[in-house]
N, C-alpha and C positions, 0 to 999 in steps of 0.2 A: 797679099804677097805668096807668091808660090816658090816653096824655099828647095824645092826639087831634088829631095830626099829620097823619093821613090828607089828603090830599089837597095838601100844602103842598110846596113846592121849595127846593132849596138848592143854593147852591155852596159848595164846600168847596176850599179851597186847597192847596196842598201837601200832597197825599195818597196819593201813592204808598206810603207807607209812614209808619209811627211814627202820634203823634196826629191827621196830618189822617187817615189812612187809618182809622183807628177809630173817628174822629166819623162819615166818612163812613157806616160800619158799623151802627152805632147809629142813624142817622138812618133809614138803609133799611129797618131791622128796625122801624120806627114808621110805616112807610109814606108815609115820603117820597119824592117826586123829588129824585134826585139827580147832579149834575156836577160831577164831580172835576178837576182840573188838578194839572200839576207840568212843569217844564221839560222832563224827560227823556220823550221820546215813546215808548220802549220799556218803561220803570217804567209809566208810567201806564197804558198798553194793559195789562200784567200786572197792574196792580192792579185795572183797574175787569175783568178777567175772573174774580180771586181771588174779589173783593165779587158777582159777579152770580152765581158758583158756591157760594158762603157763602151769601147772601141767598136765594137764588131770585128775583129779582128784576133787571133788568137798569138799566143807569145808564150816564152818558153819560162819556167823559172827556176833555179836550183838553190839548193842549202850550200851557205859555205861563210865560215868565220874568217875574216877580214885577218885576225889576227894569227890564224893558222897556215903556215906556206904550206903544207900537204893540201889543203884548203884550197888554197889561191890555184896551185897549180891543176889539182883536180877544176875548179870553176873555168880556167882556162879552156881545156878539153872539151869540158862538155859545150859550153858556148861556141865554140868553133864547131862541134862536128853538129850542134843542132842549128846553127848559123849559115855555116860554108865559111864566112867571114865573119873581121870584126872591122869596121869601118871607122866607128866612133866608139869611144869608153868615156863614160858621165861615172867619175868616179867620188862616190858619195861614203862617208864612214861615219861610225858613231862618234860621241863625244870623250875627249879623253879624261882621266880623272882631274878634277875642280878644286886647285886649292894653289894657295900662295908660295913661295920658295919656302918659307921656314917650316911648312906643312907636308908640302911633297916628297915621299919617299923613293927611293931607289926602284923600287917595285912599280910605282906610278909613273915615272920617266920610261921605263920601261914599256910597260904597255899602252904610255902614249906613243913612242914609236913605231912598236906593232902595230899599231891601230891607224896611224895619221902619213910615217914615211915608208915603212915597208911595203905595204900595199901599192903604192904607187910607183915605188922602184919595180916591184915584182912583176906587175899585170905592162905596165910599160915596157919594158924591156923583152917581155914575152910580143905582145903586140906589135913593137915596131920593124921588125922585117919584113914581114907580109905590107906593114902598111906603105916600107918603102919601094919594096916591088910593084907596087900599086899605084904609086905614087900619088897615095891621097889619104887622108887619115885627119882624124879630130880625136884630141886628149883634152877632156874638157875635168878640171878639177875642183870639187866643193870644199873651198876653205871656208874664212870665217876673216870677219872685219879687225879682230884680236890677232890676226896676221900682220894687220900692218899699222894698228894703234895698241900698241900691247896694254893688256890690264893685269895687274901686279897680283889680283886674285884668280888669275887662270894663268899662272907662269907658262902649263905644261904645252898648254893649247897657243896663246901668244908664240912660243920659242918654236912650236915643231911647223904652227902653220906658215912661220915666216920663211922657214925649211922648206916646206911644199911650194912658196911661191918662187923661191931661187931656182928649183928644182924644175920647174914647168919652165921657167924664163931658159936656162939650161938647154932643155928639150927642144925648146922653139928655137935657139939660137943655131943649134944642130943639124937640125933637122927641115927646117923650112924649105928647104932647096929640094926636098923631095914631095911637096904639095903638102908638109902635115902642118897643123896649128896645134898650139901646145898652150892654155889657159885656165886662169884661176876665176869663180867667181868668189867673190867672199861675200857672203849675207849676214845683215845684221841678223835684228828678232823678225822671227817670221813664226805664225802661227801654226804649230805641228806640236805632233805628240812628243817631239823629245823637248822641245823648250817646256812644255805644262810639267813633265817628269822634272827637269831640272829645276823648274822652280816649285814643286814640293820638296826637293833635296833642298835648297838653300832655304824655305821657308822652316822646316826641321831644324837646320842647324843656328837658323839666326832667332827661334825662336818666335816668329812672326806667321803672318797668314799667307798662304799662296797667292789671295789675291792683289794683294799689296807688293808682292815681288811680280806678278804679272803686270800690275798696273805701272811699275817701274819702269820696266821692259818695254811698256808696250809706249811711254812717252819718252824712251831714249833717243827715239827719232822727234825731227820738230815738226813729223807731222801726227804725231800722238797716237800711232797706230800701228799695229803687227801689217809684216808685209804678206802679202797671199803666194803660198808655193803656184799655184799657176802662172804669176806673175814672173817667176824664177825660172820655172818649166818654160813658159815663151824664149825665154832669153838663151837657155839650153839648143832649144830648137832652131834658132838663129846661127848660133855660133857651131853647129852642127851642120849647117849646111854650106855650099859653095858660095853662097852670097857674102859670107862671112872670110873668105881666104886672105883678107888681108888683116883682120885682126888676129893676132899674134904673140906671144910672149908676153901676154899682159896679167893686171889682176882685174878685174871688174866689181867694182862694189854696187852692191845691190842691198841698202841698208836706210832709207828715206831719207838721206842726207846726215845720219847721224856721227860719220865720223868727221874731223874737222882738216884732215888732210883734202888736199884736190893736185 
């Protein structure tokens, strides 16, 4: 299927590896001009080089900590300057502190808000005016299945990802008339460096092996396997395209059939 994305420009955050990285690659392969960012300058430089070599086209890499408002503002300025315009936002962020309510501190909640909600609000607010002028835009937020089916051991993520779902719905309702779509993709467990880092953390806390944690997460879905980042990236490329103009204001689950809601 021809996605008709040539001439479009995209900002993809948290793209030095994992879901963000593969999303950037999928968009590049569809002819999109892409800017990526990460808070680690060395990692984003290496990611930009790998992507450029793999796809055969150049892209822009920027350093930005999405929990820092000044960094967010500078990222938007730099990305617009490099790309000329931003038609597509793929907003991926790191993982918030993972605790049950009884163990979560106020500082953990504050970090979660800074990581999950503030970047969505700030970047969306900055990009909407020009998207409305052009009568076209794609806002894609990478959320979590815990925002749909709450997990008590991850109360911060469950609460704030649900807020992200509501935010995206409100944006879609208000700005659909301007040709802008706003959707959340809710991944389950994918084979990414972040999942392996989290498995190591859980293993240490529970005094068990990393392999046993990974096995339990792998078997969380009835297909008994992790998702491939490339599969989610293909979904993002489609949602970014004119072909997906009637998919708006929704949460799309990519979890291998794990959660029970329908």
